[in-house]
C-alpha atoms as one frame of an Amber mdcrd trajectory, in Angstrom:
protein
 125.917  96.157 100.311 123.756  95.572 103.365 120.440  95.962 104.299 117.737
  94.761 106.584 114.648  92.567 105.858 111.590  92.911 108.309 109.819  89.583
 108.106 106.113  88.814 108.761 104.189  85.646 108.816 101.562  87.432 106.866
 101.429  88.968 103.383  98.677  91.443 104.574 100.812  92.445 107.515 103.779
  92.993 105.175 101.991  94.994 102.661 100.181  97.033 105.849 103.721  97.685
 107.179 105.160  98.651 103.521 102.497 101.309 103.322 102.992 102.244 106.855
 106.655 103.117 106.216 105.807 104.971 103.083 103.473 107.293 105.210 105.937
 108.120 107.659 108.659 108.677 104.825 110.984 105.677 105.615 112.482 104.117
 102.262 111.495 100.507 102.013 110.265  97.856  99.293 108.572  94.834  99.259
 111.035  92.010  98.243 111.035  88.013  98.254 112.188  87.041 101.656 115.688
  85.072 101.511 115.365  81.578 101.724 118.081  81.558 103.958 116.237  83.316
 106.724 113.837  80.626 106.840 110.863  82.433 108.127 107.839  84.650 107.198
 105.046  84.401 104.182 107.396  84.676 101.389 107.412  88.601 101.075 109.347
  91.083 103.524 110.038  94.285 103.772 113.712  95.840 102.832 114.960  98.856
 104.865 118.273 100.523 104.657 120.463  99.228 107.917 121.122 103.050 108.595
 117.316 103.449 109.412 117.140 100.308 111.497 116.418 102.046 114.708 113.371
 104.010 113.066 112.123 100.711 111.843 112.232  98.954 115.291 110.343 101.662
 116.743 107.908 101.417 113.753 107.763  97.785 114.040 106.349  98.207 117.680
 104.078 101.061 117.159 102.228  99.155 113.998 101.243  96.450 116.538 101.032
  94.080 113.627 101.039  90.558 115.618 102.646  88.305 112.799 106.119  90.092
 112.874 108.848  87.353 112.605 112.216  89.073 112.807 114.736  91.310 111.468
 117.443  89.795 109.170 120.572  91.612 108.080 121.641  90.749 104.550 124.816
  91.279 102.950 126.160  90.971  99.700 130.100  90.968  99.316 131.322  89.991
  95.958 129.048  87.357  94.840 128.301  85.882  98.481 124.944  86.468 100.125
 124.724  86.330 103.972 121.545  86.595 105.852 121.825  86.721 109.917 119.235
  87.122 112.423 119.105  90.195 114.456 117.613  90.624 117.642 113.789  89.556
 117.288
């Protein structure tokens, strides 16, 4: 399983981005930011990897200035890896 975490440095911005994605119909949920990411406010927005291009445009359009980055999270067997994507 793999998915993308969208991290913000502000909880308010995280919630606003989540609400924005809901309004435009992009599946998402608010989750705890993986500690391996080492950024953010503790909460992030989880989105399907397949929706990454749409989410990148949504981040640019939302103009929330506390954006901290995109992180690819992969679960293989019982191991989790977190890797920063282009930020």
